[in-house]
C-alpha positions in Angstrom: -58.5 -42.6 2.1 -61.8 -43.9 3.5 -64.9 -43.1 1.5 -67.8 -41.8 3.6 -71.5 -41.7 2.8 -72.2 -38.3 4.5 -68.9 -36.4 4.3 -66.0 -35.4 2.1 -62.7 -35.1 4.0 -59.5 -33.4 2.9 -56.4 -32.5 4.9 -54.1 -29.8 3.5 -51.4 -27.8 5.2 -52.3 -29.3 8.5 -56.0 -28.2 8.2 -58.7 -31.0 8.0 -61.8 -29.9 6.1 -64.9 -32.1 6.9 -67.8 -31.2 4.6 -71.3 -32.5 4.8 -72.2 -33.8 1.3 -75.9 -34.7 1.1 -77.5 -31.4 0.0 -80.4 -33.1 -1.8 -81.8 -34.0 1.6 -80.5 -30.8 3.3 -77.7 -32.8 4.9 -80.1 -34.6 7.3 -78.3 -36.7 9.9 -79.0 -40.3 9.1 -77.6 -43.3 11.0 -74.4 -43.2 8.8 -73.8 -39.6 9.8 -73.7 -40.4 13.5 -71.2 -43.3 12.9 -69.0 -41.5 10.4 -68.5 -38.1 12.1 -66.8 -39.5 15.3 -64.8 -42.0 13.2 -63.4 -39.1 11.1 -62.7 -36.8 14.0 -61.2 -39.4 16.2 -58.9 -40.5 13.4 -57.7 -36.9 12.9 -57.2 -36.5 16.6 -55.4 -39.8 17.1 -53.1 -39.4 14.1 -52.4 -35.7 14.8 -52.7 -35.4 11.1 -54.1 -31.8 11.4 -53.8 -28.9 13.7 -57.3 -27.4 13.1 -60.6 -28.8 11.9 -63.1 -27.0 9.7 -66.6 -28.3 9.3 -68.7 -26.9 6.5 -71.6 -28.1 4.4 -73.1 -28.0 0.9 -76.4 -26.8 -0.6 -79.0 -24.4 0.7 -78.9 -25.5 4.4 -76.1 -26.5 6.7 -78.2 -29.3 8.1 -81.9 -30.1 8.7 -80.9 -32.1 11.8 -81.9 -35.6 12.6 -83.0 -37.7 9.6 -86.4 -39.2 10.6 -85.2 -42.6 9.2 -83.1 -42.9 12.4 -86.4 -43.2 14.3 -88.1 -45.5 11.8 -85.4 -47.9 10.5 -86.0 -50.5 13.2 -82.5 -50.4 14.7 -83.5 -49.6 18.2 -83.7 -45.8 18.9 -86.9 -46.5 20.8 -84.9 -48.6 23.2 -86.7 -51.8 22.2 -90.5 -51.6 22.6 -90.9 -55.4 23.2 -88.3 -55.6 26.0 -88.9 -55.5 29.7 -89.5 -51.9 30.6 -86.3 -51.2 32.7 -84.0 -52.7 30.1 -85.8 -50.9 27.3 -85.3 -47.6 29.1 -81.6 -48.4 29.7 -81.2 -49.1 26.0 -82.8 -45.8 25.2 -80.4 -44.0 27.6 -77.5 -45.8 26.0 -78.5 -44.7 22.6 -78.8 -41.0 23.7 -75.3 -41.3 25.2 -73.9 -42.7 22.0 -75.4 -39.9 20.0 -73.9 -37.4 22.4 -70.5 -38.9 22.0 -70.8 -38.4 18.2 -70.6 -34.7 18.9 -68.5 -34.6 22.1 -65.6 -35.8 20.1 -65.4 -32.3 18.7 -65.2 -30.8 22.2 -62.6 -33.4 23.2 -60.4 -33.1 20.1 -56.9 -31.9 20.7 -57.2 -29.3 17.9 -59.7 -26.4 17.5 -62.9 -27.0 15.5 -64.2 -24.1 13.3 -67.8 -24.4 12.0 -69.0 -22.6 8.9 -72.9 -22.4 8.7 -75.0 -21.5 5.7 -78.8 -21.5 5.7 -80.6 -23.6 8.3 -78.8 -25.1 11.3 -81.6 -27.1 12.7 -82.2 -29.5 15.5 -79.2 -31.9 15.8 -77.1 -29.4 13.9 -77.5 -26.9 16.8 -76.2 -29.6 19.1 -73.2 -29.9 16.7 -72.7 -26.2 16.6 -72.4 -25.9 20.4 -69.4 -28.3 20.3 -67.3 -26.2 18.0 -64.7 -23.8 19.3 -65.8 -21.0 16.9 -68.8 -20.5 14.7 -69.1 -18.5 11.4 -72.2 -17.9 9.4 -73.7 -16.4 6.3 -76.1 -13.6 6.8 -79.0 -15.7 5.8 -78.2 -18.4 8.3 -80.5 -19.3 11.2 -80.5 -21.7 14.2 -83.5 -23.6 15.5 -83.9 -25.9 18.5 -86.3 -28.0 16.4 -86.9 -30.8 18.9 -89.7 -28.9 20.7 -91.6 -28.8 17.4 -91.4 -32.6 17.3 -92.6 -32.9 20.9 -89.1 -33.8 22.1 -86.6 -32.3 24.5 -83.2 -31.7 22.9 -80.9 -34.3 24.3 -77.6 -34.5 22.3 -75.8 -31.5 23.9 -77.7 -28.3 23.1 -78.7 -27.3 26.7 -75.5 -28.2 28.7 -73.4 -26.2 26.2 -75.7 -23.5 24.9 -76.3 -22.1 28.4 -72.6 -21.2 28.4 -72.8 -19.6 25.0 -76.1 -17.5 25.1 -78.1 -15.8 27.8 -80.3 -18.3 29.6 -83.5 -16.3 29.0 -82.9 -16.5 25.2 -82.0 -20.2 25.4 -85.3 -20.8 27.2 -87.3 -18.8 24.6 -85.7 -20.8 21.8 -86.1 -24.1 23.6 -89.8 -23.6 24.5 -91.0 -21.9 21.3 -88.9 -23.5 18.5 -88.4 -20.0 17.0 -85.5 -19.2 14.7 -82.4 -17.4 16.0 -81.1 -15.3 13.1 -77.4 -15.1 12.3 -77.5 -11.4 13.0 -78.8 -11.9 16.5 -76.5 -14.8 17.1 -73.6 -12.6 16.0 -74.7 -9.7 18.2 -74.8 -12.1 21.2 -71.4 -13.6 20.5 -72.6 -17.1 19.5 -71.3 -16.5 16.0 -67.8 -14.9 15.5 -68.4 -13.3 12.1 -71.0 -12.9 9.3 -70.5 -13.1 5.6 -72.4 -12.3 2.5 -71.7 -15.6 0.8 -70.7 -19.1 1.6 -67.6 -18.7 -0.5 -66.4 -15.7 1.5 -67.1 -17.5 4.7 -65.1 -20.6 3.7 -62.2 -18.5 2.5 -62.1 -16.7 5.8 -62.5 -19.9 8.0 -59.9 -21.9 6.1 -57.4 -19.0 6.2 -58.0 -18.7 9.9 -57.6 -22.4 10.4 -54.4 -22.2 8.4 -53.1 -19.5 10.7 -53.9 -21.5 13.8 -52.1 -24.4 12.2 -48.8 -22.4 12.2 -48.9 -22.0 16.0 -47.4 -24.5 18.5 -49.9 -27.4 18.5 -49.0 -28.1 22.1 -49.8 -24.5 23.1 -53.1 -24.5 21.1 -54.1 -27.8 22.7 -53.3 -26.5 26.1 -55.4 -23.4 25.5 -58.4 -25.5 24.4 -58.0 -27.7 27.5 -57.9 -24.7 29.8 -60.8 -22.9 28.1 -63.0 -26.0 28.4 -61.9 -26.6 32.0 -62.7 -23.0 32.9 -66.1 -23.3 31.4 -66.9 -26.3 33.6 -65.2 -25.3 36.8 -64.7 -22.4 39.3 -62.0 -19.8 38.8 -60.0 -21.3 41.7 -60.1 -24.7 40.1 -59.0 -23.3 36.8 -56.1 -21.5 38.3 -55.0 -24.6 40.1 -55.3 -26.7 37.0 -53.4 -24.4 34.7 -50.5 -24.3 37.2 -50.4 -28.1 37.2 -50.7 -28.2 33.4 -47.8 -25.8 32.9 -45.7 -27.7 35.3 -45.9 -30.7 33.0 -46.5 -29.3 29.5 -44.5 -26.0 29.4 -42.2 -26.3 26.4 -39.7 -23.5 27.0 -36.6 -25.3 25.6 -38.4 -26.5 22.4 -41.5 -24.7 21.2 -40.9 -21.3 22.9 -37.2 -21.4 21.9 -38.3 -22.1 18.3 -40.7 -19.2 18.4 -38.0 -16.8 19.5 -35.5 -18.1 17.0 -38.0 -17.8 14.1 -38.8 -14.2 15.0 -35.1 -13.4 15.0 -34.7 -15.1 11.6 -37.9 -13.6 10.3 -39.4 -16.9 9.3 -42.4 -19.0 10.2 -41.7 -21.2 13.2 -41.6 -25.0 12.7 -43.2 -27.0 15.5 -43.4 -30.7 16.0 -46.8 -32.3 15.7 -48.6 -33.6 18.7 -47.8 -37.3 19.5 -50.0 -39.9 17.8 -52.4 -41.7 20.1 -51.7 -45.4 19.8 -54.4 -47.9 19.9 -54.2 -50.6 22.6 -52.8 -53.9 21.3 
């Protein structure tokens, strides 16, 4: 198994657990983080080695967001100050798009992503949280759009997704002020699914739920995720048209549905085939 600088990764009973492991620096997102996360998620997705992904963290805070070393390590986040201006701006745009892809892989993954947040979820960690299918938090957790406090506009995914998850007036308040959104208020508004007294209780719940999801037909779960994401981004008419087309090609009546009926009759857990692996181009 690959050793990662920023993460521990374990897959058990079809659940992949990705855990941030730099608590000494509040799991700040250094350059290795941005490279490793999509590598991990894309491997899980392509190998179909899990049917659900849990992302959790260690220490006092889930993540303090972008590590300032990303701006100061001389590897080009500025877009290249000595280049011709248009090419420098194009380089900066490309870097922003690359960072966005590091989180969009969660939205694009064929399996649900469950996020478990303790303490601070700050800056880039909010961008990450908006890409998860479900979010869970300890009662002491909080969310901060930190970029405004650094004289920046959040650019890795917060606004395109958060406006679908919270009232726009609140998004604007958080974005303009840099104030904290408490776990309690996030729960009351539906951004967080459930609150817990401790991180241990939260992880037990989230891993158990992920395990339950992993017992369902992975094809049906994937189809549900595709449809929910499509409905988020399109009109009702478009969504109805697409689900009809999807079902015409993906409906598994003679295999997965037949197995679900048979398992109920036999009073056992159904056994479903994994999703096909995604082969790399030769």
